[in-house]
N, C-alpha and C positions, 0 to 999 in steps of 0.2 A: 476332579470336580467337574470341569467340564463340558468333558464326555457326560456326566452322570444329568446335569445340570441339561444339556442338550436331550437326551433321553426322556427326560421330564417332559417337557417344550414337546418333542415329540409324541408323547404317552397321552395329553391332552390335547391334542388335535386331533386324534384319533377318536379319545372318548366322546371330544364337541362333535365329530363327524356322526358317528354312530346315535349320538343320542337327539340330534338332530333329525337325524331319517327314521331315529324310533318315534319323536315327534308327528312328525308327518304322518306317516304310517297307523299311530295312534285315531290323530285328526280323520284321517279318511275314510276310519270305520264310524265313526258317528256321524259325519256328514261331509258330502263333496266338498275339498279341500279349494279353498277362496286364499282371495288377494292378501288377508290377513292371515290365513295361518303360515302361509309361506311367509312373510314380513316379521312373522312371530320367530319364526326358526332364525331368519338369515340377521335380527337382533343378537341373538345369543352367537351365532357362527361370527360374527363383524366383531365384538368383544375379546372371543378366544383369538381368533387368527390375529388381529392389530395384539393385544396385548402379547402373543406368543412373539412376533416379528420385533416389536418392541423390547419384551425383555430381551432377545438376542441379539439387536443391535446396542443396547445401552443398556448393561446387566448389572451397572451399578447401581443405577434407579429403581426403584421399588413400584413405577407406575406400572412399568411393564408386567410385572407379575399380579400387582391388583388389578390392573384391568383384565386379563387371563381368569382371575377368580371371578371377577362379575358376571363375564360369559358364562361360566361355568356353572356358576349360580344360577342363574337363570334359567339355562337348558336341565340341570339336574332337578331344578323345581317342578318347572312346566311337564318335564318326562314321568314324573312320580308321580303325578296327577293323574295321569292315562293308565297308571297300574292298579289293578281292581283289589289288590291286598293293602285291608286298614291302615297297616300303619304306616307302608309304601306313600299310600296315599293323604293319608295326614302331615307326614314329613314333608310331602309333597307343597301342601298348601302351606305350611309355614315359609317353607326354604321359599315357593313365590312371595311372598307380603314380607320376607326378610332381605330379599336381590335389590329395594329400595334403598332399604340403609344403606346396604354396600355399595349403589351405584352414586347416591351420597355421599360417601365414607372418600371415591372413587374423584370425583368433582373437587369436591374440597380438598384434598391431598395433593393435588394439580399444583404445579408440576415436579414439584419433589417428593413427592410419596408418602409424604408425612401431614399431617396437622399440626397448621403453626398457630392458633390461638384457641382463643376459651371460648369464643363464638360459636366456629369449627367443631367443637368438640359436642357441644351445648346443643348444637343441630343434629349432627350424627346421633346422640343421645335422645334427644326428640325420636328419630325415627327407629332406635333399636329400643325405644319406650313401647311405642306401639308394635311393633315386629315380634318383641318377644313378651313380655307379661300382660299386654290387654290382647296378644292374639291368644294368647295362652287359656285365657279367661273365656275369651270369642268361641275356642273350640272345646270347652266345657258345655257349654253349652247350644251349638249347631249341629244342625243335624242337613245333610247335604240334599241338597233339590233334586227330582230327577237331571234336571238339565247340563248339573256338576259331574255326573255319574260316568265313570269309564265305559271306555267300549265293553259288549258284554254283562255287564252287569246289570239286573232288571231293578234291583231296591237300592236304593243307598243310604237307608234309615242307619245301618250299621256299617256303613264305611268309614266314617267317622271314628278311628281308635279313640280318642278324646273324649268323647261325648260320655257323660256322667246322668245330665238331666235337660232335657231334650227341652229346650226354651227356645222357640221362636220368636218373643217379643223381647225378652235378653239377650241373647242374641244378635236381632236388630239393633237394641242398645247399644252394644259393643262395639257393631261392625260400625256404629255412626261414630262413636267415637273415635273411636280410628280412624277413619276415615277425616273427620277433624283434624285427628292429631298430623294424619300425613300434610293435609293440606296446610295447616299452618309452618311446619316444618320446610314447607316447599316455598312457604311466603317469603320466610326469611332465608332459608338459603338464595333466591333471587337477590332478594338485598344485601345478604354479605356479597355474594360475588356481583353482583350490581358496582356497590360502594369500593370494593376491591379493585373490578376493571376501572371506573372513573379516576381510581388517586393514583393508576399504574401512569407510566410513561407511554410514551410509541410500540417498543419493542413487549412488553408485560402483556399491553394491550389486544397487540394481535398474536401473542401465545394464547390469550384468554377466548380469544372470540369463541372456539370449539365449548369448552364449559360455561362458559354466557349461553351461547346458544343453549347444552344442557339443562341449565337452571331455567330458562324461558319455556320449555320445550316440560320441564313438569308443570308448569302452569293448568295447559289443558291436561295434562293428566289428571290433577288435582279436578280439573272442573267436571271428567267424566267420573271420577270417582262420585264425585259429591250429588248429580245426577241420576248415579247409580241409585242409589238411595232411597232416591223417589221414584224409581221405576224406568225412567229414561236411558236406552242402551245409542251412543252414538257408535256408529260402526266406520263411518270416515274420518271421526275426528281418531278415533283409536289410531285407525292405519297412518294417519301422519306420523301421531305419535311414533307409531315404530319407525317408518320413515326418519323420522330424527334422529333414533334409537341408533340406529343402523349407520348414518353419517359421523355421529357424534365420537368413535374410539374410530373409524379413518380419519376427521378433521385432527385428533386429537393426536396421532402417530405420525400425520403430515407437518404437525409445527413442533414434534420433538426429533424427528428425525433431522428439519427443516436444517440446524444448526450442524448435523452433522455436514451436509450437502454444503453448507456455509463452508465448510474446512476446505472444497474443493477450490472455494477463491482463492482461501491462499497466497495458491500460487500465483493468483493475477495480482493481489496485493505485494508481493515481492517483488514483482516486479515494476508495480506502481513505485514502490517507497524505493525499487534502486536506480529512478530515475532521478534522485535529489529532488522529491516535490518542494516546491512552497510549504509554511505551514499551513495555510489554507488547505492544498489539495492531500498533505498528507493527515489533515483530521478528518476530509472527506475521506478519504481511500480506508481511513479507521472504523469510520461509521458505516459503511457500504461492507465493510467484511465483517464486523458484528451486527448490520442491521439496528442500528442505535440513532436516528438521526441527533438524539441531545448528546454524542461523546464527545469531550473535550478532553487535551491533549496540554500539560500541564510540563516547563522546562522547569531544571532546578538552576538556578542562580548562586551559584557560592558566594560572589560581590554583595547577594542583597540577603544571603542565605533563607530563601523562600523561596516556594516556587511561586514561575510566572508566567503569564500566556504568550505567544507569539508577539505581542505587540510590547514586550517589558513588564508589564501592570502584575500587580501581587495577585495571583490567586489563591483562597482558600481552598483548601480539602474537603469533601462532603464529610458527617458524621454520620457516623449508625441510623441507621429508621430513617435518615432524610428518600430513601426509595433508589438512591445514588452509591454506590462501591467504587475502590480507586485499586489500579491494578499497578502497583511502583515496577518500574526498571532501574537496575542497578546493573555498575561495573567493576568490579573488584572491590566489591561491598559499599561503593559510595554512588549515591541518589543520582539519575541523571533525569528522569521524568516520569510523571506518571499519565495513564491514561484514565479518567472519571467516565465511567461507565452506568447503565440503568443494572440495577444490582441484582436482577434477574438473569442478568449473564453472570451472574456465580455459580447459576445451575451445570453451567455449560466449561467447566475449568480448561476442558480441553482447547477450545478454541478460542477460552480466552489466554491461553497458555501457548497459543499455534498464534494468534496474533501479536502478542506482545515479543515472541521470539522474532519475528517478522521484524515490528519496531525496534526492536535489539539491535538487528541487522543493519538496520537502516541507519538507526544511532552510529552504531560500530562506522559503515562506512562512511557514513559524511564528516565523522571525526577523519580517520584514515584520507577521505578525498583531500577535506580541508588543509591537513598536513602537508600530503604530496603537492597539492597547489601552492602551499607555502613555501616547501622547499622548492618546487618551479621557479614560481618568480623571484625567489633567492639566488637561484641557478644564475637566471635572468638577468639578474641585476648585476651579481658578481660579474658576467660575461660584458655587459653594457661598464660596468667598474676598469675589466682589464683593459676594457678601448679604447677607454678613455684618458686611462692610465699611460695605454700606450702610444695613444696623442701627445698626449703631455711631454711621455719622454722624446719623442717626434721631435717636437718642439723645440725642447732645450737643448737635443741634443745639435738641430739645423741651428740655432742660436750660438751655439758653440763654434759651430763651423764657422759660421758667419764673422763674429767678432774674434773668432782667434783665428785660426789656421786659413782661413780666406783673406783677411786682411793682413795676414804675415805675408800670405804669396801677392797680394797686392803691392803691400813694401818693396819684398824682394824684385819683385816684378820690374818697379820702378827704379830701384837702386843700378839694376842693370843696364835697363834705358839710359839711367845718366853716367854710367862707368863707360860705356860705349862711346856716349856722346862726348866727355871728355875725353876719350881716347884720340879720337876723330881719327882720320886718314893714314895719318903718318905714324900711328904705332904699326904696331907687327901685328902682320896679317893674321895668325895663329891665334894671338889672344882676344884680335875684332869678332874673327867666327866664332872662339867659344863661347863669345859674351854674347854676341848673335841666337847660339843654338841655346845658351842657358837662360835669354830672354826669352825663346821661344817655345822652353820649354815651362816654363811659369806660367807663362800667359796659358800654354792647354792644360796644364794640369790646375790651373784658378778657373776657368772654361768646365771641367770636367769636375770638379769639389763645387762648381755652384747647380751643373745637375744634379750632385749626390745630392746636394743638400735639398733639391727642389724635390728629388723624389723622396726624401725621408719625410719631409711636409714642410708644403710653401707657404712662406710668411708673406706670401700676397694673398692667401686664403685666411689667415690670420687675420691683417690688418685692412684688406679691402675685400672679402668676404668673396662666397662663392661664384658671383656673376663676372667680375675681376678673373678671380682661377681660372676660370673656365675658357675666357678670354685669351688670357695667357696662355694656356694647353693649346689653344686651337692654332693660333698663332706659331708654334714652334710645332704643328704637323704639317707631315708634305701634304696632306690633301686636302682639298676646299674643304672646310669647316663650317655650318652655318648655326649660329648660337644663340639659342633661347633661350636666356637665363633672365627670371629678374631683380630685381635687388636687394631681395628681403633677406635680413641675416636668421639665421637659429643656430642654435648649441652647436658648440663645436665637434661635438661627437659626428651630429647628421650634415652637419657641411662634409668632414671628413672624409664619408664613408659616399655621399654623393660626388666628390670630388676624385677617390679614387676610384670608382665605380668608373665616372665619365674618362677618367688617364687611364685605367685598363682599355677600356672598349677604343679608343683612339690608338692605344699602342697595336693591338689586333687590328684595325685597321690597318693601318701603316704594317705590318708585317706581312698580313696573313693574304688581306680580303682582297688584293687587287683592284680598291676601288679608287673611284673619280670624286666622289665626293662624300659628307655624313652629315648628319643634322645631331645637333645636342638640344635636348629640351628639359625643361625644369621647370616643374610646375608646385606650387606650394597650395595644400590643401586645408581645411581646419585641424585636420589631426596628424595628418602625415603628407610626405615629401614625393611625389614621383619621379624619376628621371630614366631620359627614351636616350638612344643613342642608335641611331641607324644609318645602314652604308647602302650604297648600290654594289658591293663587290660580287664574289663566286659563291658565297654562304657556305654551307657544309660547316659551320663552326660546333665544336663539341664539346661541352662544358666542363665535360667529365676528363679531356685528355690531358688539359695541363690543370696547371696548381694556381693559377692569377685570376679564370673564374672560379674557382673553387675556394681559394684564401678570401674574396671579394663574398658570394655566400656566405662562410661564415662569419665573417666582420659583420655583414647585416644581420644576420641570426641575432647574434647579441644586443642588437638594437631590435629585436622583433621583427625584421625586417625578411624581404624575400629580392629574390633577381630572378631574372625570366630569361631567357634565351631564345628566340625565333630564328633558325637561319636555313630556311630549305636550299639546298642546291642549288646556283642559279639564281635566287631570287634574291641577295643579300640579307642581312644580320642584321635584327634589331633588338637591343639588350635593354631590359626593362626592370628595373630596380623600384618600389614600396618602402619607404622609411619613415615609421611613424615618428611621430615629432613632440611625442607625452611619452618618454620614458619610462623603462617598468621601473616600479619601489616593490621592494619586500615586503608579506601581507601578513601581519600576525597570526598566531596560531590558535584558532579559538577554543577558548578553555570550555570543554563539555561539564 
């Protein structure tokens, strides 16, 4: 079927080309070719060529075929009037006048290819009445003048095959009635198309510009018809009408194919929607893709049970006959959103479907992005809770050691000292030495236990804050440490993370840096805490080579914090940490 249509379209182009050349040859035999003759041929060619191209690009639309037939009727009728055969000549005269009815049908059927109202049918009926019954009556009395004769014909008295009673007066009367009918129909056509244009929205108006221009072009044509009845011929006016008729099919083709070219912009729309735009940018992107500045987007609200706008206000969907249409977006049979657009866009179901698919993809992408973000936030919050739970457990263990084993060791050490004192110098030397060793071991175990408890979670951090805890760290470090820490208090998780960053950094300074001094700075800002530990050691520290800094990075990541190590060889080491003071909380998954 497709190949058959392609052959028909090709045949139409060949026939149109031959008819146009035939017109030029025939007119050249009557008189030297002028601009008017060339423009007359171009009118037919323009309609046929644009109609065939539109039919090829949009085979589902009747408008392309109708446009091509209008052009063929123009070429066939005017070519037949140049043939000196009565039946052919008469048919050519009839088809030439019938062309006006076909042209009006084409304009009123725009853009869907069908007449949609009684007014449209009535106007086409006026032109058909003038071009068929009145034309038939006129041909019964009309005898062609010498100026109407085809080339090679000396007399035209018998060229009209329908002439029964040659009567110039009757023919003139009927011709005047025809011209009045054509003029009346032209005025009504302008009124109908003008009202339709005024009542349309922006996209519809832009599409109707060629049709409105065509309707307006009929007015000077009608004026020339009326002036011809009184013997006035205006060649320049006729040439202007021809030019307009040449441009009309080109403009209509451009308008009808613009939506196909607009589909190329769907890729840009997908990119725009892929950037998770705001509701306002989403509306603008859809409006640009569809060429409809009146476009609106409504979102289904399950809680309200109605469509709402981006601000949450209830939106009423337009009804039929309002000039607007609604394209629903659903997922799994559940309404998600609605695109409210100009009803004329329904003539472009492919474009609407492409835009709807792009928006459906955007809605789905936004939903998945929201779910992933919510899961990510939950993971972050979970990590933060794990760190917090670990810190609480560290604190509990530290307190248990402090209140339990540490106190027992202190008591044991005191008891051993008392026992050694009671034994005195007169006691057994072996027993005295055993008690001394036991007391020393108990004291050493107490020191080790205190260090262990301090490493698990320093009590001074909980009771005195970050400043006192860092001062304590500095006092126990073998190098000179300058401390610049304020007295502000933060959440236990933040203070714990900062403390262990500083503790690990100072341990590295002592063990590996060969430094003589170090500086600790802590700055609290509105939404985060910055920690810096800098030394004058040998540098070359690699955070990937040890577990300490990697563990700190994981601990900070649980709080959405970061750690940076700058350690050029021979240039010392600077460890910087940034810890948010506003902790992440899980976000609810939005209901779409």
